[in-house]
N, C-alpha and C positions, 0 to 999 in steps of 0.2 A: 468350782465351789466345794467344799465337802459338806456342808450343811445349811442349810436351806430351809426360815419356818414361813408359812404361810398367815397371815391375820387374817379374817373376813369380817365385816361391818356391813350390818342391816342398819340401816338410817330408815327415816318417817317415807322415804323416795327413792333410795335405789338401794343398791347393793357394791359395797367396794370391795377389792379383794388387791391383798397384795405381797408382796415377797419381799424379806430379811433373810440376811448371813449372820450369825454367830455374834457380832456387832453392832447388830442393828441399823446397818445401811440397807437404803429400801432402793431394790433392784430395779424393781416393775411395779406398774400400779391397773387396774382396771376396774369400771364399773359397768352396769347396767339399771334399768330401773324400775320398781316395781311398781302395782296397779294400786290403786286409793279408793275407795268410794263415800264421798259426802252425804251425807244424810242431813235432814232438818233434825231439833233436836241436840245438836250437838254428836252425833250419828260421825263416827270417823271409822270405816273397814277393811280391812285386808284379806289376801288370802295365803296361808301357807305354801299351797302349792304351789304357786306364784315366786313364791319367797327363794324357797327352797331352787327352783329353775334359774333364778337371777342369781342364786351364790356359783351354780354349778356353770352357768354361761361365764362366768365372773372370774373363778380358778381355772377355770380351761383359757380363758383370755390373759391370762397373766402368764400362765406358766410358755404359753406362746411366745405374748412380749419378751420374756424373758432368756426364751432360745432352752429351756432349760430340762429335763429330762425328770418323768414323775419319780424316779430314783436319789434325785437327791434335795427333797422336802420329805425332812426326818418329822414335821410333825406342823399342825393346823391348829389352831383356835378359832374360835366364833364371840363373838358380841352382836349384840343386838337392842332393840329399844324394849321397851319396857310394858312391852306388848302382849294380851292375854291371847294365846292360841285353845284353840278346843277341838279333841278329837275323840273317835269311837273307840270301844275296846280293842278294834283290830287295829286303830289306827290311821282311820280315814278320816277329813274331817266330817263336823258339824257346824251347821252354822248358825251364828250368830246374828242371822239377821231377821229382822220383821219382815223383808221380803222374800224372804225364805229362799234366798241365792244361795245353791249347796259349795258354791267356791270361797261364801262371804264367813272365813269358820276364825275369824282374827279380832277382835276388839282392840284396835289400835290406842296404843298410852293416850294420846292427847282427847280421847272419845272421857265424853262427859254427861256419858248418860244418867251415870248411877251416882248423880250429885245429893237427888233423893235418900238413897239407902247411906252413902257416904256419910251425912247427917247424922241418920238415925243410927249409925255404925259408933258416931262423934258423941251421941248423947247417953249412949252406955257409960261413959268413964271407966271402961275395960282398963285394969293397970296395965294390959300392952299396947295402948296408946300412948303411954310414955315414949316411947321408941318408935312414932312419929309426930314428936311433940305437941300432943296433945288432942288434935285433929286428923280422920284421917284425909288423905286427897280419894275423890273421884279419881285420881289416876292412876291408884293401889289395886291391886284386884281383888279383894274380896268385898269393896264393895259390888264391881262387876261381874261377881259369880252372885251374890245376892239378887242385883238385877234380870240375871239371867234366868236364875231360881222361881222370885217371882212373874217374870215377861214370857219365858221362854221355857216352861216349867215341863215341856215334855223332851225337849232338846236336852235343859240341865239333867234330867236322869238318863239320858243314851251315852250322857260323853263318860267315857271310861277314862279318860285325860283330857286335867285343864296342866295345862303349861305357858312359864314364860317362856317368850318368843328363842331367846338364845339357847333355853334348858332343849325347845321343839328342836332346833339346829344339832346341839348335838344327840338328843335319842337319832335323829333322820339322819344322821353318819357314822351312828357306831350300833344303834339297837337300844342303846342302854337307858334306864329309867332312873337315871341319878340326875338328880338337882343341886345349880349350885349354894352356896352358902350366900354368895352374890344376890343372885334373883329372890330368896325364897325369904331371905331376912332384909331385901330395905324394900320387897315389893307387898309380900304374903304374909307378912306378920310371923315370921318364923324368929321364936328366938334362939337365937345360934350363941348363946351366951351358955343358954342352958340346955344344950344340942334336944330342943322339942321345941312340940307347935300345944300352943296351949288350948286342952281342952275348954276350959270354959270359958274363953272370948268366945271357939265356936260354937260352943251353944247356945252362949247370953244374943249374940248377933243372926241367929235362925240358920247353921251352914253346920247341923252338928253331922250331919249324914256325910260329908266328906272326911268324917276320921274314923271312917269304918273302914276297914280289911289294911289296919295298920298302915290311914292316909295313902295308901295306895295311890288313887287318883290324884294329889297336890302333892309330894314327894313323901317317899319312906326313905330312900337312901341318898342321903343329904353330902357335899365334899365341896372341898376347896377350889376355889380357882385354880384352874391346871394341873389339875389330877386326872392320873389318863384313865380314862373314861373305856371299860369294854377291854375287846381286843384291837382296838382303833377302827378304821372305815370298814364296813362291809366292801364286798364284793360287789353288791349294788351299789353305793354313795360312791365307791371309789372309781365305776366305771363315769359315774354320773358328773365327775370331777377330773375326769381326766389322771387320777393320782393313782398309788397301789395300797391294792386289799394291806389290811394290819399297821397302816400309816397311824403314829398319834392323835389323839385327838385329846385336848384339855374341856376340863369343863369348864365356861363360860364364863362370861361376866356381862353386867348389862352396859350398855357402850358408853354414856359417862364414865363407868366404872373402868374400861379399857380406858379409855383417854385419860382418868388419874393415874394410871400402871404404867401406861406410855411416857411419864413426862415426870412424876415429882422425883422419882430415883435418880434423875440423871444430875451425869458429872458435869463442875462446871468449870470452866478455864482453868481454876486456878488450883484445882485437883483436891481443895478441902471433901471432906470426911462429908460424906451426905447425911442431912440429919433431915428425914421423913418427916418430924415431928415438927418443923417450923415452913414447913412448905404448903401452901395451900392450894386444893384443881381447879382451877376454872374452866368449863369448857364447851364453847357456846358453838352452839349450832341453831336448828330447826328450836331448842329450847336449851336453857343453859343449865348445867348443876356446878352448885360453890360445893366444893369437898376439902374436910380437915381431918387430918389422923391423928389419935392422941392414945397416951398411953394407960388411959383410965377410961372409964366413961363420961359425958357427959353431956347432961338435960339442955338443953336447948331450946325453949318454948316457941314453936311454929319455927324449928329445923326437923330434920328425919334422924332418925336416930336417939342413942347411941349404936353403932352395928358393930357386933363384932368377927375379924374376919372378914369382915364383907368385900373388903378392898386390899387390903397389905393383911397377911398372915400374922396373926396376933396380934394386932392392933385394932382399935373402934375408930369408926368412921362417922359424921354426921356428914350428913347434907342437907344441903342448902337449895336452890335453886328459883329459878323463872319459867314460867312454861310458856311465856313467847320472846324468843330472843330474837334469832335471823327472820325468825315470818314476822315478828312484831314490826322490822326495820324494812321486810318486802313490803307486805300492807302501806308501812305509811308513803312511801314513795311510788308504788303503784297506786293508789289515791290520791296524787295529786296530778296536775293536770298537764305538766311538763311533762311527764313519764316519758311519752313517747318520746321527743326529742330526746331527753336521757339518754334511752335504750338507741335508738338510730345513730348518734353523738358516738356511746359505749360500742356499740357493734362495727364501726368503721376505724375507732383506734383499739378495735381488737382482747378489751376487757369486758368486764360485768360490767353491768350499772350500777353497783355501789363502789368496786374500785373505783369507777369513772368519775365518782360523787366523789370520793375522798382526794382523789389526785389533783379535782377542780378547786377545790373547798380548802387545799394545804398549800394552793400557789400561792393564797391571798396572802398568806403571814409568813416569815421569818422563822419564826420558832412554830414548833408541832402543837405543843397544846393551847397556845392561843388559837389554835384552831374553833379551839371553844366557844369562841367570842361568838362566831355565827349565833349561835345560839343565844345571844342575851334576851330576844327579846319575844322565845318559843319556846313551851315546856308541854314536853312529854310526858304522861304516866303510860309506859307501854303494857298496860296488864290486858292485852284483850282477850286472856284465855285464863284469867283472874291468874291470884296471886298464889302461887305457891308456896313460899316463904318470905319472910318471917312469919305475915298474918296471918299464911293456912286458908284464903276465902278467895274460893273456885269464882265467887260470885261478882268478885267485881270486874270494872272494864275500863278499857282506857281514856283516856282526857287527853286532848289538846288543845293548852288554851296559848292565844295571840299569832291566830291566824287573819290574816288582811286578804283580799283579794287581789294580790299579786300573783299570778300563774309562770310566773319565770322560770329560770334553773337556777337564778342565784335565792327563787324561793325555797326550791325543792333542795338546793345543797343543804341551807338553814334546817328547815327542816329535819332532811337528815342529822347534822351535824346533832340537833333536835334530840332526837330517837336514841343516838347514841349515847347520849346525857342522861339521857331516863332510865337506861339498862345500868348504865351503872350506879345510877343512885338506889336504884335496887338491891344492885349486888353487894352498895358500899352497907344498904342498913342491913343486910346478913352479915355481913362483915362485922357489924359492931354489935350485934345480939352475939355474934357467934364470944366477940371476946368478950362479953361483961358475963360470960359464963364457963370464961375458964377457957374455951378454944381460941389460945393465939397461935398466929405465923405473921413471918417479916415479909418472907414472899411469895408470892402469884406466880404460877407457873397457868401460862395460859394457851390452850388448843381447841380446836376446830377452826373453821375458815376464818374468823374475824380476827384470830393468833398472828395472823401473818399482817394485820393492818397496825401499821406503826400509829393511826387517830388514837385506833379502840384502846391500843395498847397503853398511850398517853393521858386518857381522858381516866382510863380504871386506877392507873396510879396519881393522878393529880387528883382522883376526888375515895380513894381508899388509902392513899399517904403509904404503901404497898409497896415495895419492888414487882414489879412486872419482870416474868421473865418468858421468854416463850422457848419453845424445845429446837434442838437442832433439827431434829425430824423434821418432814412437812406432809408426816401422817402418824400423827402421836398414836392413834386411836386406834389405827391396824397394827400399829407398831406395837401395842400394849395386846391388843390380839394375837397376833404371831408369838408371842411372848408367853403365852399359855399355849398355845402347840409345843416352846421349846421344852418348859417344863415338861410337859407331858411324854419327849420323848428323851428325858432324861439330859439333857445336855447342859440343863441351872435343879440344883439341889432344887431350888427352891422359886416362890415368885418372887420377892425380894431380893434374891440375888442377880437373878434375870435383869428386875428392874432396875439396879444399878451397873450394870457389865454394857445391859442394850439398847441406854440412852444418854441423852448428852444434854447438854441444856446451848439456849443460841443467846438472842441478844437479850440484855435488861432493859429496861424503859425504869425509872425513878422518876417522884414529883420535881416538877416544871419547879414549884416554889409558894410561897406563900400571896404571890397578887392571884395565882388562877387556884389554891386553897381556898384566898375569901371567894373569887365569882363562884366558885362550885357552893360550897357554903348555902349563901344564896341563892343560889338556884337550888337547892335540896329544900329550902323552904319554903317555897313556891313546889315545888314537886309533894312534899307532905299536905298542902292545903289542898292540893288537888285531891290527892285521896284520903281528903278527908268529906271532899265535897263530895265523891264518888259511893264513900259510905253512907252522908246525911241524904242521900236524892234518893237513894238506894229504898234507904228509910223510908220518905217522907211520900215515896209511888205507893211501892208495899203496904204501908200505912192506909192506902183504896181500897184493897179488897178488891180490885174491877180485874173482870176475866182480862185475859192475854189475849193480843189480837190471833187470827186465824194463823195456822204455822209457826206458831211461835211455844205450845202448851207443850212440848217434849212429846216421845212417844208413847204410844198406848198403852194400857196395862192389861196388854190381852196374849 
């Protein structure tokens, strides 16, 4: 093999690495777990040292699996969750934890400790907030930075570098302090279309000190994804990864955006020209992201963006999302009395529990789409971690309606299918609000573990009316990351060129027909009623102004 490229994907629970050739064919893949801490008050933390060590282990493992010499690897790219990494001026970890544990220097994307700070920022009505749908999420970085300043002021002052996790990885690999347009625009309120930070915004929310020294602590040098960084891998990082010093490293992407890059440029079987503007990317993992590109800015209430060049160079990005997707399904299944029985049956069949449940459910019907009928009498609003879009309400919580006392496997199947429907209805809400504001797509390219599920694809197609395509590769997120390394190495002139050259579409799924469309419309009415019930019930209880039970107050203010 003349040229190989490595993609490294840092998810919530693990690091994965894969090697691809210049045509985007997967050669080998490997995975390593990473540690995570959960504390009261929606606190979720990780260790950047542990994450980097897992990256090194995964890359060494995939090289061994592929039996490739390090010299064959011409470039490497990283993607990661949009978690916040805090380092001191020497590059050492600074704890973000009230426990004081020095290992815990990463506030994970799903950490919601900064809800109050996010609300205060949103109340300013600053012009910057137009680019986050009008309401900033506690999953973004400025609320988390404000929380650190208020609750851990000594450590906030001691911090020399605040990195998005993806940018930390390229810093660790190359020593370059450059940040990606993707991370800073999507999660830090950087105005990429004007190539600047908003001084007024940082002053208004109380983080003006981050503007000092030409914004050195949050990002002065800002480059497009795939830009070659520094002189490539340093001696130290190359030794850790098992690669050659100087191997090209591309500026990074957020993990979901790597999935978008790895999918929406795919050539179809007909070989027709690819229209990126006609394709929606849906990346379903622990959470889910719904991303669309446009050639002009489109402001959509409750949807993040428009962000310039944050995913595809020269195009605008709108990003919707669901804070809990795979995590919601896992929780639903684990909460059911038949979970242990289902897990044992799945293990005996050599399947994951969700795959086994899907297989059982599909066996009951001749048509894949008809399987959704199992959820006729049970309804799920799967907002376990709040609503990211289009309602931008982090306080929303899940509702399950229609439960009975059945505890058998058939009951678990019904709950599982109802959970899939609930996620599809949340997706449809985002697609519809985008459409009404000029962001239209006819095809949705789906990636993540769920994209391999025919039932998931069919329910999504029947609910949204979109043609749902799956990527030809089994690892689209890792392919998107590898494209960054390919561009950095000079193998391709730009990321959009690499997208079309290295990716292809697989199976297409179209809506079943009017009968299932009517079924899903009826269930969506119940879904909307549950959303109203959640909002009204929270308002009724908040009006009482009673103290929360012990252990639910959130993090102390000290």
